[in-house]
C-alpha positions as CSV (number, residue, x, y, z in Angstrom):
1,M,102.0,24.5,132.9
2,I,101.2,27.0,135.5
3,S,100.5,30.7,134.9
4,T,102.3,33.2,137.1
5,E,101.3,36.5,135.4
6,T,97.8,36.9,136.9
7,K,97.1,39.1,139.8
8,P,95.7,36.9,142.5
9,R,91.9,37.4,142.7
10,I,89.0,35.5,144.2
11,Y,85.3,35.3,143.4
12,V,83.2,35.1,146.5
13,A,79.6,33.8,146.0
14,C,76.8,34.2,148.4
15,L,75.7,30.6,149.2
16,A,72.1,31.5,150.1
17,S,71.8,33.2,146.7
18,Y,73.5,30.3,144.9
19,N,71.2,27.8,146.6
20,S,68.2,29.9,145.5
21,G,69.3,29.8,141.9
22,I,70.7,33.4,141.9
23,L,74.2,34.2,140.9
24,H,75.4,36.8,143.4
25,G,79.0,37.5,144.2
26,A,82.0,39.6,143.5
27,W,85.6,39.4,142.5
28,F,88.2,40.9,144.8
29,D,92.0,41.1,144.8
30,A,93.6,38.8,147.3
31,S,95.4,40.6,150.1
32,S,97.9,39.9,152.9
33,D,95.3,41.6,155.2
34,V,92.8,39.1,156.5
35,D,90.5,41.8,157.8
36,V,90.3,43.5,154.3
37,M,89.3,40.1,152.7
38,Q,86.8,39.4,155.4
39,G,85.2,42.8,154.8
40,W,84.8,42.0,151.1
41,I,83.1,38.7,151.9
42,D,80.8,40.4,154.5
43,A,79.9,43.0,151.8
44,V,78.9,40.2,149.4
45,I,76.7,38.5,152.0
46,E,75.1,41.8,153.2
47,S,74.2,42.8,149.7
48,S,72.6,39.4,148.9
49,P,69.1,39.5,147.3
50,V,68.2,36.6,149.6
51,P,67.1,37.5,153.1
52,D,69.1,36.2,156.1
53,A,72.2,35.2,154.0
54,E,74.9,34.0,156.3
55,E,77.9,32.6,154.4
56,G,79.9,32.9,151.3
57,A,82.3,30.5,149.4
58,F,85.1,30.9,146.9
59,H,83.6,29.8,143.6
60,D,86.5,30.9,141.3
61,Y,90.0,32.3,141.5
62,E,92.8,33.5,139.4
63,G,96.6,33.7,140.1
64,F,96.6,30.8,142.6
65,G,97.7,27.2,142.1
66,R,94.7,25.9,143.8
67,L,92.1,27.1,146.3
68,H,89.3,25.3,147.9
69,E,85.8,26.6,148.4
70,W,86.4,27.1,152.1
71,Q,90.1,28.1,152.0
72,C,91.2,29.8,155.2
73,L,91.8,33.5,154.8
74,D,95.0,33.2,156.9
75,S,96.5,30.8,154.3
76,I,95.5,33.1,151.4
77,A,97.2,36.1,153.2
78,E,100.3,33.9,153.8
79,M,100.4,33.0,150.0
80,V,100.1,36.7,149.1
81,E,103.0,37.5,151.5
82,M,105.1,34.7,149.9
83,Y,104.3,36.1,146.4
84,E,106.0,39.4,147.6
85,Q,109.0,37.5,149.0
86,Y,109.6,34.7,146.5
87,G,107.5,35.7,143.5
88,Q,104.3,34.3,142.4
89,G,105.7,31.4,140.3
90,P,107.2,29.3,143.1
91,V,104.1,29.7,145.3
92,V,101.7,28.7,142.5
93,A,104.0,25.8,141.6
94,Y,103.9,24.6,145.2
95,C,100.1,24.8,145.4
96,E,99.8,22.9,142.1
97,H,102.1,20.2,143.2
98,H,101.0,19.8,146.8
99,D,97.2,20.4,146.4
100,G,97.1,23.1,149.1
101,W,99.2,25.5,151.1
102,N,101.6,25.0,154.0
103,E,103.9,28.0,154.6
104,E,106.4,26.2,156.7
105,H,106.7,23.3,154.3
106,F,107.0,25.7,151.4
107,T,109.9,27.6,153.0
108,N,111.6,24.4,154.0
109,S,111.3,22.7,150.6
110,F,111.6,25.5,148.0
111,V,115.2,25.4,146.6
112,G,115.1,27.7,143.6
113,E,114.6,27.5,139.9
114,V,116.3,26.3,136.8
115,N,115.7,26.4,133.1
116,D,113.1,23.8,132.2
117,Y,115.3,21.7,129.9
118,P,116.4,18.2,130.8
119,W,120.1,19.0,130.5
120,D,119.8,22.0,132.8
121,K,118.0,20.0,135.4
122,E,120.6,17.2,135.1
123,A,123.4,19.8,135.5
124,W,121.8,21.3,138.6
125,L,121.4,17.9,140.2
126,V,125.0,17.0,139.5
127,E,126.1,20.3,140.9
128,Q,124.2,19.6,144.1
129,F,125.8,16.2,144.4
130,M,129.3,17.7,143.8
131,L,128.7,20.3,146.6
132,G,128.6,17.3,149.0
133,V,131.7,15.6,147.6
134,H,134.6,16.7,149.8
135,L,137.5,16.1,147.4
136,T,140.0,18.6,146.3
137,G,142.7,19.0,143.7
138,E,143.6,15.9,141.7
139,D,141.3,13.6,143.6
140,R,138.3,15.8,142.6
141,E,139.4,16.1,139.0
142,F,139.8,12.3,138.8
143,F,136.4,11.8,140.3
144,E,134.7,14.3,138.0
145,G,136.4,12.7,135.0
146,W,135.1,9.3,135.8
147,A,131.7,10.1,137.3
148,D,128.6,9.1,135.4
149,E,126.7,12.3,135.5
150,A,123.5,10.8,134.1
151,K,123.5,8.2,136.9
152,I,124.2,10.8,139.6
153,A,121.4,13.0,138.3
154,R,118.9,10.0,138.3
155,T,119.9,9.2,141.8
156,M,119.7,12.8,143.0
157,A,116.3,13.3,141.3
158,H,114.7,11.1,143.9
159,D,115.3,13.9,146.4
160,Y,113.8,16.8,144.4
161,T,110.7,17.7,142.4
162,F,110.8,20.0,139.4
163,V,107.5,21.8,138.7
164,S,107.2,23.4,135.2
165,G,106.2,27.1,135.1
166,E,106.0,29.6,132.3
167,D,108.8,30.8,130.1
168,K,110.7,27.5,130.4
169,V,111.3,27.8,134.1
170,A,111.2,24.8,136.5
171,Y,110.7,25.4,140.2
172,I,112.7,23.1,142.4
173,F,111.4,21.6,145.7
174,R,113.3,19.4,148.1
175,D,111.2,16.3,148.9
176,C,111.0,16.4,152.7
């Protein structure tokens, strides 16, 4: 299960210090401003106890699905912006499921959320199917009365991924 209650933070370590056996770094809050984050990284490197330190790396993080040691600051800023637009849960769920971040793919694939119970997921899938069935009146009633909802849901499930979050919520992504 993924946690969505943690403010997104990153621990930046000075690599020259790390390679010299010295733990030197700092935690900072992730921002949608790349320049602010770069300033924090530069401050860690400049305050290094090792002379001529040149680079830092992300050695820990909180509030993200996954980050890599050399994660691009632009992608971190995009994730923080998406937190503000969609909430932290869907973004963290996307990163957990896709092992990385792609803003365009996220916005094209995120569908919504549903209670994380099998019957709620099945009902949501059947509802999506029925939205595409262009029957009205008695024809629709007849179809709904004879339709095998479990089979419809199993078939529709091939097009969607449900990622479990906290508080019995599942985030839904269209497989595209």
